[in-house]
N, C-alpha and C positions, 0 to 999 in steps of 0.2 A: 208572717207570709209578706207579700209584696205586691206590687202593682206594677204593670210593664208599660215603658213609654217608647215610643217611636216618633221621629220628627214628623211623619206624615199623618199619625194619628195616635191616640192614647187607647191602650186596651186594659181592661181590668184584670190582674193576675193573682191577686190575693197576696201573695207572699214572694214575688218573684222580681227578675231584671227586666232588661229590654228585651222584647220579643222581636223574632226575626220576621221577615217578610213571610206572607200567607198564612199567618195565624187567624183562626177563626175569630170573628166579633164576640164579645163577652157581654152579658147582660149588663144593663144600668138597674141601679137602685135609687129610686125617688126618696127624699129625705121629707120630713114632715114641714108644713109650713111654720115659721115661729109665730107666737102670738105677740101681741104688741104690748109694749112696756108701758106702764102707767105714767111713769115720769123718767126723763133722762137724767142721769147722772152726769157730774162734771168731767168723768172721764170718757163717757160715751160720744161717739161722733154724731154730728147732725143727722137726723133721719134714722138712727139705729132704732129698730124695733125689736130686738132680742130681749126676752126676759132675763133678768139676772141669774147667773148661775148660782147654785148654794155655796155657802161658805164649807170649808174643808170639814170633812166628818172622818171620824177615827173611831173604829171598834177594835176589841181584842178577840183574836181566834186562835185555834190551835190545830195542829195535824199530828198525825201518828209518824213519825220517821224512825225507821230502825228500831221498833218496839218502844219508842219512848215518846212523850208528849213534848211537842216543840210550840211554844206560845208566841205570838207576834202580834203587833199593832198593824191593822189594814187601814190605810188612809185613801180617800178619794179627793184629791184637791186641786187647786189652780193656780197657774202663775200668770200674772199679767205680763204682756209684751208691750214695751213703751216705745214710741219714737223717739227722735232727738230732742224734742221739747217737753217729753215727759207724758206725752197724751197715750193713753191705753189704746192700743191698736188692735189687740187680739188676747184671747184667755187661752192658754194651754193647760188642758187637764191631764192629770198624771195619777196613777195608781202605785202606791208604795206599801211594801210589807217589811216592817222593821221590827228586828228583835229586840226587845228592851235590854240594852247592855250599854253602859257608858264608856265601854274601852274605846279608846280613840283609835286602837288598832283594827277595829271592826271594819271590814271593806263595805263599800256601797257600790252597786253596779246599775248603770244606767242602760237601759235596753231601748232599742227602736226598731219597728219592722220597716218595710220598705215601700214599694210603689212607684213614685210617690202617690199616696191615696190609701195606704194600710194603716190601720190602727196597730196598737201593740198588743191587741187580745191573743194574737198567735204565739208569741213567745210567752207571754203570760200565762194563758191557760193551756197551752199546748207543750211549752218545753220546760220553764225553769220555775214558774210560780208555785206557790204552795199547794193550789187547786187546779185541776185540769178537767178538761172535758174532751173525750175521744173525736178525733178527726183525721182526716187524711190518709186513712189506711183503707185497705179493701174491705167493702161491705158497708162503709158510710152512706147515709142519706140525709136529706134535709129534715126529716122526721125523726131522727135518732135522738135521744135524751139529751137534753142540755144540763142535766144535774151533775155538778162538779163532786169529784172525788179527791180524796188526799192523793198528791203527787209524789210518788216514791222518789223521783228523780229530781225534785225541786232543789234549787241551789240556795234555798235560805238558811241553811246550816253552815253555809260558806260566806255568805255575803247579804246584806241588806240589797233588796230590790226595788228599783224605781222603774215604772214601765211607763213612758211618755209618747203621748198622741201629738203628732204635728198638727198644725193648723188645718182643719177642714177634714180630719179624721176624729175618731171616737166622739167625744163630745167638745173638742178644742174647735174654736172658731175665730175668724177675723171679725173685727168690730169697726171697719171702714169699707168704703165703697168698693166696689168689684176691681175697678182698674187699679186702685191703690194697693187692695190685697194681693194681685197678680203681682207687683212690683216688689212687695214687701215680704212675701211669702212663697210664691209659687214659681220659684226659679231656682237653680241649682246652687248658685252662691248665697243668695238670701237665706235659703234653707238651712245652709249651714251655719250662717251667722247667728240666726236668730235662735236655733237649737242650743248653739253653744252657750249662748247667754241664758237660757233656760237652765241648763245643766248647773251653771255657775248660781244662779238665783236660788236654785233649790237647795245646794250647797250651804249657800249663806242663810237662808232662811231656817233651814233644821240644824244649822251649827255643826256642820260636818266637813269642814275645809280640812281637818286634820286626819280625816280617814284615807285609808288607800282606795283609790278611786278606779274603777273599770269601765270599759265603755263596750257594749255590744250591740251588734247590728245584723240583721237579717236580710239579705237579698239587697233591694236598694238601700236598706238600712247598714249592710255591708260596705257600700259606697260612701255612707254617711261616716261610718265610725272612725276611719283613719283621718278623714278630714276634720271631724269634730276634735279628735284628740290632739291633732296639731295646733288648732285653732285656740283649744283650752290652753296649750303650753305656750304658745307664741302671743297670743291677744288677751286671753282672760286671766293668763297668771295662776293656772291651775295644772298640777301634773297629773299625769295618767300612769298607773301602774301596769295596766294590761289592757289589751284588744281581743275580743272575740268576735271572729266573723263568721256569721252562719249563713253557707250558701250565698256568699257575697257576689254582687255585680262588681267587679274589679276593674276591668280593662274595656270600656265601650268599644274602642277602635277595633280590638281583636275579635269580636263577636259580630260585628257588623256585617252585612251582606253588600255594602256598597261597592267593594272593590272586585274587579274581575280576575285579578292574579293571585291575591294571597290564599294559600291553602290553610290559614288559621282557623277561619270559623268550621270548615270541614275537618280538621285534625281536632279541635276543641269536643265536637259533637261525637266523634266515633266511638271513644271509649265508653261514654255513658250508655249509648246504645248497645255496645257490646256486653256491658254490665247486665242491662236489663235481658238481654236474650240469654247470657249466662245464668241469670237467676232463675229464669223460666224453667231451665234445664236441671236445676239445683247444682250447679257447677261454679257458682260465684265465689272466688277466692282471691285472696291478695296475689298469688302466685299467676293465676290465670289473667288477671288484670296487668300485671306487670309484662306479661308476653304481649298484651295488646298495645300497651304504651310503647313498648320497644318499638313494634312494627310503625306504629304512629309516627313516632320521631324519626324513622329513617325510610323504610322503602314507600311507606305511603306517600311521604313527601316527594321522594324521587320521581316515583310514577305519576302522581298528580302534576307536577311540573313540567313533566316531559309532554304533557297535553295530548289532544286528541289525534295529534300528527304522528303519535307513535302507538300503532294498534296494541303493540305487545305490552305496553305500559298500561294502557286501557284495560285489556284484558285480566292482566295481574290485580289491577286494582278491583275489578268487579268481581273477581274470583274471592278475593280476600275480603272485601267489604260484605259480600254475600255470606261468606263463612261467619264473620263476627257478629253481624245483625241477625241473621237467620232469615232474612227476606228472601223471596223469590229470586233467583239470580236473573231470569227474564226482566223483571222489573228493574233491577240493580243494574242489568247491561243496558237497558233503555235510558237509564239516567247517567251512564258513563260512571259508575261508582259514586256520584256524587249525591248522596241520600241526604236530604233536609230532615230536619227533626220532625215536621208536621207530617210528612209523608211516612215516616217510621212509626209514629203513634196511631195513625190510621191502618197502615197496613200490617203490622205485626200482630193485630188482634182482628183481622178482617175476616178470617175463617170462622171466627164465633160471632160475626156481627155485632162487635164491640169496638170501642175506640179506647186508646190508653190515654192517660194524662200526661201533659207536657212537664208537670212537676214530679211525677213519678210513673214511668211509661208502663208499669204493670199494675197500676190502678186502673181499672176500666171501668166503662159502663156501656148499657146498650147503645148501639148507635141508632137514634131516632130517624136518620136518613141514610140508610144502608145502600140505596140505589144511586146516590149522589157521587159524583166522580171526586169530591172533595168533602171535607168535613163541614157539616153545615150547623153543628152544635156547640155548647160551650164546653167547657174543660170539666171533666169528670170530677175532680178533686174540688175545684172552686164551686161548681154548681151543689156539691153536697155540704161544703163546710160553712156557709155564709149563715145558714138558719142556726145552727147549734151554737157557733160560737157567738154569734149576736145576742141570741137568748140567753146564754148562759152569763155573759158579760153585763147585760142590762139587769138581769135579775139580781146578780151580787151587787152591783152599784146602788140599785134604787131600793131593793128589797133588804138584803142584809146589811150592807153599810148604812142605808138610809138616806143616801145622797140624792134627793129627789128632784128630778126634772122632768118636764115633758118633751125636752129637745129628743130628736133621732140620734141614735147612735150609729155612726158611719163606720162600720167594720172596714169595709172596702167602698171608698168614694169614686166613682166616676168623674165627677165633676172637678176634683182637683186634678185629674190627668186632663181634663179638657182645658182646665184654666192654666196649666202649667206653660211657663213663658219660654223657658231655656233648656236645653235638652244636653244631656252629658255625652260628649263625643271624644273627649281626650283622655289620658291616662292619669287624671288629678288624684284619684285615690291612691294610686301606686306610689306617685310623686310624694304624696303627703305622708303616706306609710313610710317610706324611705326617710323624710326628714324627721317625722316623729321618732323613729328608732335611733336616728344618728343624734338628736336631740338628747335623749334620755336612753343610756346603754342599759338601764336596769329594766325598762320597759319590755315586757314579753308579750307575744302575739301568737293566738292560736287561730286557725282557719279551718273550718270544718265543712264537710259536703256530705250529700247523699250519693252514692254511685249512680243511680238512676235518674237524676234530675237533669232535663233536657233545657230548662229555662236559664240555670246558672251553672254550667258543667263544671265538674271538679277539676277537668284538665287546664282550664284557664288559670286557676290558681297553681297548679303545679308547675306550669310554665312562668307564670310571674315570680313564684318564689325562686325558681332556678336561675332568674336573672337579677335577684337582689346582690347587693354587695354583701361580702363577708362580715363586716363590722369587726375586724380584727379577729376572725376565725371562730367566734363565737356564734352559734346558731340563735337568731332572734326570733324567728318564725317557724311556726311547725305547723303540717298539714295533716288532718286526719280525715279519713272517708269511711263512711258507714254504710250498711245496707240501708235502702230506703232512697227517698228522691229529695226534693226540695225541703220537706218537712220531715227529714228522716227520724226525728224525734218523736213522731207518733208512733214508731215501733219502740216498744218496750226495751228491746237489747240495746238498739242504737242509743236511745236516751241515756241507758246506765252507763255506756261506753263514753259517751259525750261528756257527762259529768265526771267521770274518772280521770279523762284527760285534761279536763278544766281545772281540777283539782290542784294540779301542779302549780297553775298560775296563783291559787291564793293561799298557798303553802309555803311558798318558797322562803 
């Protein structure tokens, strides 16, 4: 998952990108107070009171995959982050799953969730790790079981997996004063630099520099992925064989609502709203979506730019948007065809006194304030997934692996959002993606989305890909869209299709 930022405020989102204006405030989660450390070590800053994190711990586990047992080593470990003078200023905790195999050609994949403020538990125990806990689909609740089961869609048979928790998430933490930590970790550029070094340090620590390397990022992690790849190539001296961007936040400028002129934010949202409406009717198909996308690129833009001075254009816009979204034409008319995403998730299920999720608008919860004019509660998916995912991860780390700590596990940290010092406003991930591909013609890229995701709509990536250079006529970037939302992989069929599409990157 991810977590969303906006320059005026930070909003917790679990697995997502930057939220548009009007999103409801989401709940904060308080961490435990750290216990005093008996003695300071030479690497710890003055006044540091954190207890030491345990040494790396590895256990042997196995899963049943396609009728066969697959054994692997599960490790919970830490990597020190040092300043220019060599002083340890942070500890980054990772979870790695390694199939014992000395073949230097076995790939290793580094996975990041987003936010900033989300740990990697969602990709780990929801998408591609060897064990999973169900979340993000219809019917989930905080009291659902946190017992993990074998993940039939794990990527462990294709690649070793390393899930990295950025500073302030999971058990990773800064070891310096707050102002220094904000400068060193909680800004867009600093984030890319230290996480790239963490990848490099893990490769060196584990003797894996000869292995094919893949970077995977979800949501804001999708913002990170191409930038980390470019930094690894050009600064760390590490080549990257492939990128996988899951529901990525690629172009901050395109989805922002600061401009009074651009139709892009409205264009980008409409296909995902239409997909949700089609799915409710059992009519969601690639062919039906192709019709929506054709309209979105043509008549929608023309009528939108004609503006309210042209009543016929507004009427056409209202009629088509009403048809595609399934919303009351009178409501759409009052908005002159300009329907924002938060209105859609509230109104599309209002007749049932429910609200839809911003991450998958067909996942609903009862509206605790149905009489209110706007949504006053948190997101149905986020409210439901925090408890089972946190409990499952903490149980795995502390009981199964035996990596004992009394620190609080921050699956979704509101504090990181509050401390974040620099907000992405330019298209740097797209710029770095272009450069990374140009640097290495062998590198392949897979961008994946769920149809119903309103937090990072798939149409952003569609438009971005269409503007990329041809690189000699060879397709370097592929887009795949699946049923579901931001965490489409919570649906078994979509997780299976995702793995099948990714397999081409690992077997070329």
